[in-house]
NURO-907257 format. One record per residue (C-alpha): x, y, z; residue number from 1; residue in three letters. Coordinates in steps of 0.001 Angstrom, whole numbers. Each point is the difference from the previous one (the first is absolute). Example, Ala and Ser with C-alpha at 12.3 -4.5 7.8 and 13.67 -1.06 7.14 Angstrom:
<pts>
+---------+---------+---------+-----+------+
:      xx :      yy :      zz :  nr : rest :
+---------+---------+---------+-----+------+
:   12300 :   -4500 :    7800 :   1 :  ALA :
:    1370 :    3440 :    -660 :   2 :  SER :
+---------+---------+---------+-----+------+
</pts>
This chain:
<pts>
+---------+---------+---------+-----+------+
:      xx :      yy :      zz :  nr : rest :
+---------+---------+---------+-----+------+
: -100604 : -128414 :  -14366 :   1 :  MET :
:    -212 :    2000 :    3123 :   2 :  SER :
:    2474 :    -576 :    2772 :   3 :  GLN :
:   -1510 :   -2063 :    2858 :   4 :  GLN :
:     197 :    1501 :    3489 :   5 :  PRO :
:    2427 :   -1692 :    2412 :   6 :  THR :
:    -453 :    -620 :    3754 :   7 :  PRO :
:     907 :    2936 :    2220 :   8 :  ARG :
:    2681 :    -340 :    2669 :   9 :  PHE :
:    1550 :    2206 :    2606 :  10 :  ARG :
:    2159 :    2789 :   -1362 :  11 :  ALA :
:    2806 :   -1092 :    2358 :  12 :  ALA :
:     496 :   -3081 :   -2075 :  13 :  LEU :
:     973 :    1920 :   -3115 :  14 :  ALA :
:    3623 :     393 :    1224 :  15 :  ASP :
:     -53 :   -2928 :    2337 :  16 :  PHE :
:    2756 :   -2667 :    -290 :  17 :  VAL :
:    -779 :   -3241 :    1771 :  18 :  ALA :
:    2438 :   -1611 :    2401 :  19 :  TYR :
:    2631 :   -1999 :   -1802 :  20 :  ARG :
:    1425 :   -3021 :    1797 :  21 :  PRO :
:    3656 :    -999 :    -203 :  22 :  GLY :
:     922 :   -1671 :   -3269 :  23 :  ARG :
:    1184 :   -3598 :    -331 :  24 :  THR :
:    3225 :     -15 :   -2053 :  25 :  PRO :
:     633 :   -1890 :   -3271 :  26 :  ALA :
:    3422 :   -1366 :    -758 :  27 :  SER :
:    1401 :   -1927 :   -2962 :  28 :  PRO :
:    1788 :   -2252 :    2528 :  29 :  THR :
:   -3196 :    -837 :    1840 :  30 :  GLY :
:    1570 :    1147 :    3280 :  31 :  LYS :
:   -1899 :    2995 :    1355 :  32 :  VAL :
:    -123 :    1931 :    3234 :  33 :  TYR :
:   -3014 :    2046 :     975 :  34 :  LYS :
:    1150 :    2782 :    2337 :  35 :  LEU :
:   -2745 :    2431 :    -997 :  36 :  ALA :
:   -2560 :    -963 :    2658 :  37 :  SER :
:     582 :     -55 :    3699 :  38 :  ASN :
:    -685 :   -3699 :     403 :  39 :  GLU :
:    1843 :   -2562 :    2115 :  40 :  THR :
:    2126 :   -2409 :   -2059 :  41 :  PRO :
:   -1077 :   -2890 :    2229 :  42 :  TYR :
:   -2998 :   -2275 :    -665 :  43 :  GLY :
:   -2664 :    -585 :    2617 :  44 :  PRO :
:     745 :   -2097 :    3045 :  45 :  LEU :
:   -1449 :   -3576 :     -18 :  46 :  PRO :
:   -2262 :     843 :    3005 :  47 :  SER :
:   -1411 :    2928 :   -2036 :  48 :  VAL :
:    -521 :   -2167 :   -3096 :  49 :  VAL :
:   -1832 :   -2571 :    2124 :  50 :  ASN :
:   -2321 :    2661 :    1401 :  51 :  ALA :
:    -742 :    1257 :   -3477 :  52 :  ILE :
:    -703 :   -3522 :   -1253 :  53 :  ALA :
:   -2394 :    -639 :    2886 :  54 :  ALA :
:   -1849 :    3301 :    -631 :  55 :  ALA :
:    -266 :    -787 :   -3680 :  56 :  ALA :
:   -2418 :   -2811 :     872 :  57 :  GLN :
:   -2526 :    2700 :     812 :  58 :  GLU :
:     447 :    2569 :   -2678 :  59 :  ILE :
:   -3594 :    -642 :   -1116 :  60 :  ASN :
:    -916 :    2032 :    3106 :  61 :  ARG :
:     429 :    3689 :     533 :  62 :  TYR :
:    2738 :     921 :    2429 :  63 :  PRO :
:    -751 :    1703 :    3314 :  64 :  ASP :
:    -525 :    3555 :   -1051 :  65 :  ASN :
:    1380 :    1396 :    3259 :  66 :  GLY :
:    2867 :   -2507 :     202 :  67 :  ALA :
:    -808 :    -346 :    3671 :  68 :  ALA :
:    2570 :   -2781 :     726 :  69 :  GLU :
:    2755 :    1894 :   -1772 :  70 :  LEU :
:    -894 :    3306 :    1668 :  71 :  VAL :
:      95 :   -1684 :    3408 :  72 :  GLU :
:    3397 :   -1517 :    -781 :  73 :  ALA :
:    1341 :    3366 :   -1123 :  74 :  ILE :
:   -1319 :    1676 :    3122 :  75 :  GLY :
:    1611 :   -2647 :    2209 :  76 :  GLU :
:    3388 :      56 :   -1902 :  77 :  ARG :
:     366 :    3754 :     119 :  78 :  PHE :
:   -1698 :     719 :    3326 :  79 :  GLY :
:   -2805 :    2174 :   -1411 :  80 :  VAL :
:   -3748 :    -187 :     523 :  81 :  PRO :
:   -1829 :   -1924 :   -2771 :  82 :  VAL :
:   -2251 :    3085 :    -343 :  83 :  GLU :
:    3082 :    1834 :   -1274 :  84 :  HIS :
:     760 :   -2450 :   -2853 :  85 :  VAL :
:   -1411 :      23 :   -3521 :  86 :  ALA :
:    1152 :   -2094 :   -2909 :  87 :  VAL :
:      24 :     362 :   -3742 :  88 :  GLY :
:    1450 :   -1072 :   -3344 :  89 :  CYS :
:    3636 :     713 :     864 :  90 :  GLY :
:    1000 :    3230 :    1654 :  91 :  SER :
:    -616 :    1766 :   -3308 :  92 :  VAL :
:   -3636 :   -1294 :     227 :  93 :  GLY :
:    -263 :    1446 :    3468 :  94 :  VAL :
:    1471 :    3225 :   -1288 :  95 :  THR :
:   -2747 :     223 :   -2553 :  96 :  GLN :
:   -2564 :    -623 :    2753 :  97 :  GLN :
:    1474 :    2837 :    2086 :  98 :  LEU :
:    -105 :    2401 :   -2988 :  99 :  LEU :
:   -3558 :    -958 :    -775 : 100 :  GLU :
:    -842 :     872 :    3620 : 101 :  ALA :
:    1610 :    3492 :    -126 : 102 :  VAL :
:      31 :     931 :   -3720 : 103 :  GLY :
:   -2477 :    2527 :   -1502 : 104 :  GLU :
:     280 :    3131 :   -2114 : 105 :  PRO :
:    2128 :    2561 :    1731 : 106 :  GLY :
:    1654 :   -2454 :    2394 : 107 :  ALA :
:    3783 :    -178 :     -56 : 108 :  GLU :
:    2361 :   -2841 :     687 : 109 :  VAL :
:    3649 :     837 :     798 : 110 :  VAL :
:    2898 :   -2399 :    -661 : 111 :  TYR :
:    3714 :      84 :    -862 : 112 :  ALA :
:    1119 :    -282 :   -3568 : 113 :  TRP :
:    1513 :   -2143 :   -1210 : 114 :  ARG :
:   -1745 :   -2584 :    2111 : 115 :  SER :
:   -2313 :   -2997 :    -539 : 116 :  PHE :
:   -1186 :     392 :   -3627 : 117 :  GLU :
:   -3540 :   -1124 :     756 : 118 :  ALA :
:    -694 :    3006 :    2222 : 119 :  TYR :
:    -722 :    2589 :   -2801 : 120 :  PRO :
:   -2073 :   -2549 :   -1923 : 121 :  LEU :
:   -2197 :    -871 :    2944 : 122 :  LEU :
:    -345 :    3570 :    1170 : 123 :  VAL :
:   -1244 :     984 :   -3453 : 124 :  THR :
:   -2475 :   -2901 :    -106 : 125 :  LEU :
:   -1328 :    1027 :    3395 : 126 :  ALA :
:    -805 :    3489 :   -1319 : 127 :  GLY :
:    2533 :    1734 :    2208 : 128 :  ALA :
:    2928 :    2253 :    -858 : 129 :  ASP :
:    3624 :   -1064 :     411 : 130 :  SER :
:    2516 :    2289 :    1815 : 131 :  VAL :
:    3433 :   -1390 :    -743 : 132 :  GLN :
:    2996 :    1130 :    2133 : 133 :  VAL :
:    3470 :    -525 :   -1415 : 134 :  ALA :
:    2385 :   -2369 :    1786 : 135 :  LEU :
:    3021 :    1446 :    1760 : 136 :  ARG :
:    3136 :   -2071 :    -175 : 137 :  ASP :
:   -2162 :   -2873 :   -1399 : 138 :  GLU :
:   -2324 :    -113 :    3014 : 139 :  THR :
:   -3110 :    1728 :    1329 : 140 :  HIS :
:     294 :    3705 :     853 : 141 :  ASP :
:   -2508 :    -164 :    2797 : 142 :  LEU :
:     342 :    3657 :     931 : 143 :  ALA :
:    -889 :    1021 :   -3553 : 144 :  ALA :
:   -2881 :   -2462 :     -14 : 145 :  MET :
:   -1362 :    1472 :    3204 : 146 :  ALA :
:     148 :    3398 :   -1628 : 147 :  ASP :
:   -2263 :   -1211 :   -2801 : 148 :  ARG :
:   -2841 :   -1163 :    2267 : 149 :  ILE :
:   -3017 :    2234 :    -297 : 150 :  THR :
:   -3652 :    -146 :     957 : 151 :  GLU :
:    -572 :   -2035 :   -3165 : 152 :  ARG :
:    2503 :   -2705 :     945 : 153 :  THR :
:   -1796 :   -3184 :     930 : 154 :  ARG :
:    2919 :   -2464 :     -37 : 155 :  LEU :
:    3837 :     -68 :       2 : 156 :  VAL :
:    1962 :   -3042 :   -1027 : 157 :  PHE :
:    3372 :    -595 :    1571 : 158 :  VAL :
:    1700 :   -2984 :   -1739 : 159 :  CYS :
:    2556 :   -1341 :    2467 : 160 :  ASN :
:    2205 :   -1545 :   -1421 : 161 :  PRO :
:    -730 :    1986 :   -3141 : 162 :  ASN :
:    -645 :   -1774 :   -3266 : 163 :  ASN :
:    2022 :     247 :   -2271 : 164 :  PRO :
:    2902 :    1599 :    1839 : 165 :  THR :
:      57 :   -2293 :    3086 : 166 :  GLY :
:     769 :    2926 :    2287 : 167 :  THR :
:   -1573 :     589 :    3394 : 168 :  VAL :
:   -1030 :    2721 :    2430 : 169 :  VAL :
:     974 :    -296 :    3616 : 170 :  GLY :
:   -2079 :     175 :    3147 : 171 :  GLY :
:     757 :    3569 :     844 : 172 :  GLY :
:    -816 :    1247 :   -3441 : 173 :  GLU :
:   -3245 :   -1870 :     -99 : 174 :  LEU :
:   -1149 :    1172 :    3434 : 175 :  GLU :
:     762 :    3605 :    -873 : 176 :  ALA :
:   -2098 :    -395 :   -3152 : 177 :  PHE :
:   -2866 :   -1679 :    1748 : 178 :  LEU :
:     -95 :    2771 :    2655 : 179 :  ASP :
:    -629 :    2425 :   -2858 : 180 :  ARG :
:   -2633 :   -2030 :   -1800 : 181 :  ALA :
:   -3537 :    1055 :     974 : 182 :  PRO :
:   -2131 :   -2611 :    1731 : 183 :  GLY :
:   -2507 :    -118 :   -2816 : 184 :  ASP :
:    2701 :    -865 :   -2555 : 185 :  CYS :
:     684 :   -3705 :    -322 : 186 :  LEU :
:    3665 :    -959 :    -134 : 187 :  VAL :
:     618 :   -3407 :   -1500 : 188 :  VAL :
:    3348 :   -1646 :     651 : 189 :  LEU :
:     521 :   -2329 :   -2920 : 190 :  ASP :
:    2236 :   -2725 :    1450 : 191 :  GLU :
:    -104 :   -2655 :   -2802 : 192 :  ALA :
:    3728 :    -644 :     552 : 193 :  TYR :
:     131 :     193 :    3784 : 194 :  ARG :
:    1393 :   -3549 :     479 : 195 :  GLU :
:    3195 :     963 :   -1918 : 196 :  PHE :
:     789 :    2957 :    2261 : 197 :  VAL :
:    3224 :    -312 :    2097 : 198 :  ARG :
:     533 :    3675 :     951 : 199 :  ASP :
:    -990 :     319 :    3687 : 200 :  PRO :
:    -985 :    3630 :    -541 : 201 :  ASP :
:   -2880 :    -910 :   -2236 : 202 :  VAL :
:   -3191 :      72 :    1941 : 203 :  PRO :
:   -2490 :   -2905 :      35 : 204 :  ASP :
:   -3235 :    1570 :   -1191 : 205 :  GLY :
:   -1958 :   -2491 :    2117 : 206 :  LEU :
:    1391 :    1663 :    3101 : 207 :  GLU :
:    -364 :    3508 :   -1365 : 208 :  VAL :
:   -3724 :    -317 :    -920 : 209 :  TYR :
:   -1125 :   -1066 :    3490 : 210 :  ARG :
:     -49 :    3494 :    1498 : 211 :  ASP :
:    -928 :    1796 :   -3231 : 212 :  ARG :
:   -3621 :    -496 :   -1242 : 213 :  PRO :
:     890 :    1603 :   -3365 : 214 :  ASN :
:    2794 :   -2466 :    -769 : 215 :  VAL :
:    -498 :   -3282 :   -1800 : 216 :  ALA :
:    2482 :   -2627 :   -1171 : 217 :  VAL :
:      90 :   -2076 :   -3192 : 218 :  LEU :
:    1629 :   -3430 :     -78 : 219 :  ARG :
:      53 :   -2837 :   -2608 : 220 :  THR :
:     517 :   -3682 :    -360 : 221 :  PHE :
:    1374 :     443 :   -3474 : 222 :  SER :
:    3644 :     728 :     823 : 223 :  LYS :
:    1627 :   -1638 :    3003 : 224 :  ALA :
:   -2750 :   -2642 :     217 : 225 :  TYR :
:     290 :    -930 :   -3635 : 226 :  GLY :
:   -3647 :     222 :    -975 : 227 :  LEU :
:     156 :    2557 :   -2816 : 228 :  ALA :
:   -2080 :   -2261 :   -2261 : 229 :  GLY :
:   -2837 :    -303 :    2517 : 230 :  LEU :
:    -455 :    3684 :     971 : 231 :  ARG :
:    -533 :     463 :    3662 : 232 :  VAL :
:     580 :    3327 :    1770 : 233 :  GLY :
:   -1254 :    1595 :    3142 : 234 :  PHE :
:    -472 :    3272 :    1823 : 235 :  LEU :
:     349 :     692 :    3747 : 236 :  VAL :
:   -1675 :    3134 :    1099 : 237 :  GLY :
:   -2480 :    1293 :    2633 : 238 :  HIS :
:   -3643 :    -959 :    -203 : 239 :  ASP :
:   -1254 :    2779 :   -2361 : 240 :  PRO :
:    2827 :    -667 :   -2437 : 241 :  VAL :
:    -296 :   -3707 :     -81 : 242 :  ALA :
:   -3790 :     221 :    -317 : 243 :  GLU :
:     295 :    2355 :   -3005 : 244 :  ALA :
:    2334 :   -2414 :   -1755 : 245 :  VAL :
:   -2355 :   -2938 :     644 : 246 :  ARG :
:   -2855 :    2069 :   -1470 : 247 :  LYS :
:    1801 :     582 :   -3247 : 248 :  THR :
:    1293 :   -3569 :    -499 : 249 :  GLN :
:   -1435 :   -1836 :   -3017 : 250 :  LEU :
:   -1659 :   -3194 :    1171 : 251 :  PRO :
:    2198 :   -3114 :     200 : 252 :  PHE :
:    3180 :    1648 :   -1155 : 253 :  THR :
:    2195 :   -2189 :    2225 : 254 :  VAL :
:    -507 :   -3454 :   -1372 : 255 :  SER :
:    -267 :   -3169 :    2028 : 256 :  ARG :
:    3418 :   -1091 :   -1200 : 257 :  LEU :
:    1544 :    3274 :     931 : 258 :  ALA :
:   -1423 :     -50 :    3530 : 259 :  GLN :
:    1278 :   -3545 :     513 : 260 :  ALA :
:    3403 :     830 :   -1312 : 261 :  ALA :
:     360 :    3115 :    2193 : 262 :  ALA :
:   -1048 :   -2005 :    3072 : 263 :  LEU :
:    2550 :   -2664 :    -761 : 264 :  ALA :
:    2675 :    2617 :    -663 : 265 :  SER :
:    -557 :    1682 :    3332 : 266 :  LEU :
:     526 :   -3411 :    1646 : 267 :  ALA :
:    3226 :    -515 :   -1965 : 268 :  ALA :
:    1607 :    3379 :     621 : 269 :  GLU :
:    3253 :   -1495 :    1377 : 270 :  ASP :
:     663 :   -1800 :   -3299 : 271 :  GLU :
:   -1130 :    2968 :   -2108 : 272 :  LEU :
:    2110 :    2515 :    1903 : 273 :  PHE :
:    3139 :   -2166 :    -515 : 274 :  ASP :
:    -649 :     655 :   -3664 : 275 :  ARG :
:    -442 :    3719 :     718 : 276 :  VAL :
:    3372 :      54 :    1758 : 277 :  GLU :
:    1614 :   -1597 :   -2994 : 278 :  ALA :
:   -1407 :    2755 :   -2273 : 279 :  ILE :
:    1195 :    2662 :    2376 : 280 :  VAL :
:    3493 :   -1404 :    -199 : 281 :  LYS :
:    -148 :    -138 :   -3754 : 282 :  GLU :
:   -1299 :    3604 :     -43 : 283 :  ARG :
:    3047 :    1168 :    1892 : 284 :  GLU :
:    2345 :   -2010 :   -2266 : 285 :  ARG :
:   -1612 :    1469 :   -3140 : 286 :  VAL :
:     175 :    3557 :    1316 : 287 :  ARG :
:    3575 :    -362 :    1077 : 288 :  GLU :
:     938 :   -1471 :   -3385 : 289 :  THR :
:   -1748 :    2843 :   -1824 : 290 :  LEU :
:    1855 :    2558 :    2135 : 291 :  ARG :
:    3311 :   -1721 :    -778 : 292 :  ASP :
:    -866 :     314 :   -3665 : 293 :  GLN :
:    -374 :    3724 :     400 : 294 :  GLY :
:   -3791 :     342 :     377 : 295 :  TRP :
:   -1684 :    2251 :    2594 : 296 :  SER :
:   -2596 :   -2259 :    1669 : 297 :  VAL :
:   -2173 :    1275 :    2840 : 298 :  PRO :
:    -241 :   -2287 :    2993 : 299 :  ALA :
:   -3075 :   -2237 :    -519 : 300 :  SER :
:   -2126 :   -1523 :    2769 : 301 :  GLU :
:   -2190 :   -1870 :   -2505 : 302 :  ALA :
:     510 :   -2946 :   -2314 : 303 :  ASN :
:    1329 :    2133 :   -2870 : 304 :  PHE :
:    2609 :    2579 :    -823 : 305 :  VAL :
:    -268 :    3262 :   -1933 : 306 :  TRP :
:    2281 :    1471 :   -2620 : 307 :  LEU :
:    -439 :    3664 :    -935 : 308 :  ARG :
:     730 :     -88 :   -3789 : 309 :  LEU :
:   -1758 :    3105 :   -1401 : 310 :  GLY :
:     173 :      61 :   -3796 : 311 :  GLU :
:    1840 :   -3356 :     -68 : 312 :  ARG :
:   -2923 :   -1948 :    1595 : 313 :  THR :
:   -1456 :   -1393 :   -3279 : 314 :  ALA :
:    3436 :    -981 :   -1330 : 315 :  GLU :
:     782 :   -1795 :    3227 : 316 :  PHE :
:   -3320 :   -1857 :     -11 : 317 :  GLY :
:     685 :   -1133 :   -3600 : 318 :  ALA :
:    3512 :   -1202 :     918 : 319 :  ALA :
:   -1483 :   -2070 :    2801 : 320 :  CYS :
:   -2582 :   -1512 :   -2297 : 321 :  GLU :
:    2634 :   -1048 :   -2497 : 322 :  ARG :
:    1579 :   -1994 :    2788 : 323 :  ALA :
:   -3349 :   -1648 :     888 : 324 :  GLY :
:    -672 :    2282 :    3068 : 325 :  VAL :
:   -2903 :    2303 :     441 : 326 :  THR :
:     140 :    2882 :    2461 : 327 :  VAL :
:   -2649 :    2655 :     698 : 328 :  ARG :
:     987 :    3181 :   -1928 : 329 :  PRO :
:   -1654 :    3377 :     685 : 330 :  PHE :
:     670 :    2068 :   -3087 : 331 :  ALA :
:    2407 :    2853 :     560 : 332 :  GLY :
:     441 :    -801 :    3679 : 333 :  GLU :
:    1486 :   -3391 :     856 : 334 :  GLY :
:    -492 :   -3712 :     438 : 335 :  ALA :
:   -1213 :   -2212 :    2766 : 336 :  ARG :
:    1547 :   -3405 :     238 : 337 :  ILE :
:   -1511 :   -2752 :    2140 : 338 :  THR :
:    2435 :   -2077 :    2075 : 339 :  VAL :
:    -412 :   -3661 :    -881 : 340 :  ALA :
:    2228 :   -2991 :     377 : 341 :  ASP :
:    3744 :     171 :    -520 : 342 :  ARG :
:      -9 :   -1240 :   -3581 : 343 :  GLU :
:   -2560 :    2579 :   -1112 : 344 :  ALA :
:    1725 :    2747 :    1945 : 345 :  ASN :
:    3363 :    -890 :   -1614 : 346 :  ASP :
:   -1617 :     174 :   -3442 : 347 :  ALA :
:   -1171 :    3508 :     738 : 348 :  PHE :
:    3342 :    1015 :    1537 : 349 :  LEU :
:    1884 :   -1075 :   -3107 : 350 :  THR :
:   -2136 :    2438 :   -2101 : 351 :  VAL :
:     455 :    2721 :    2650 : 352 :  ALA :
:    3784 :    -453 :    -115 : 353 :  ALA :
:     103 :     606 :   -3779 : 354 :  ASP :
:   -2280 :    3059 :     477 : 355 :  PHE :
:    1621 :    1475 :    2988 : 356 :  ALA :
:     630 :    3760 :      36 : 357 :  PRO :
+---------+---------+---------+-----+------+
</pts>
């Protein structure tokens, strides 16, 4: 019997590994702590639940494809023109829209490495080439990144704070980098964790972008706003950038429920940011405890901490899982640990104490 032909796919998929979300731990005791995904440990606010319930009465209808009410609310909240706002399925969805807008054979995308693990996947899918620039002292080496910009460079990602290290670049560094970036190269400030930043030297991308037409900013409702399960992200950029992102958006990617929840969350920022402050305090407690245990932990401005473990990474991840805790290991490099509530953090710290260098 002759072998039947199989469908043909892009050659890039032969070595492609799809994005793998953080694992949910299993424990013989039944008590588990998931610190592998950068989610908030707090459930949705009652006002947000009510908004979702009301919107659920109309899920037989398509949502507003342009999310006009949400876009207007974002523009008002952050003091930017509505024409500068585009939404998508989480900030990673908007990232894909951006890459679809710039990606083609021969185009290059520059980003730090290690940084957000979806960057290389989405760059490959967009048909562009990745140019990875090694971190220096666990943060972006912006001077080296500027050196790697060529005529082929269409887009540069600056993840600030950086995922997974939590480190940041300051205003002076960023301005010097932007002064070197050519005007036809789009620089995207990925600020998914902006609400957790307490370092006054970290620039607000929404101020930086205003006088720079080649700068755009990514934000999300998944982290500080607690809507990871509903997927709402947005971009703020000048008209040509926002328009390109809208053109590459799949229809109806931001659901009716997601739009309603995001609107309710903007209205409840005072309550939500009290929760953010609690996470920031826990972040500092976790970091100081780890340092007291003998770990070297870079200062984090996000809702997670980073441990450089090298060859011990897999062993550390396994030790955490035996205790009912999952962290995010990056083989041969280190582990990212999400800051959750005190009980979950203490469960992790107990493992870390036994594993301390």
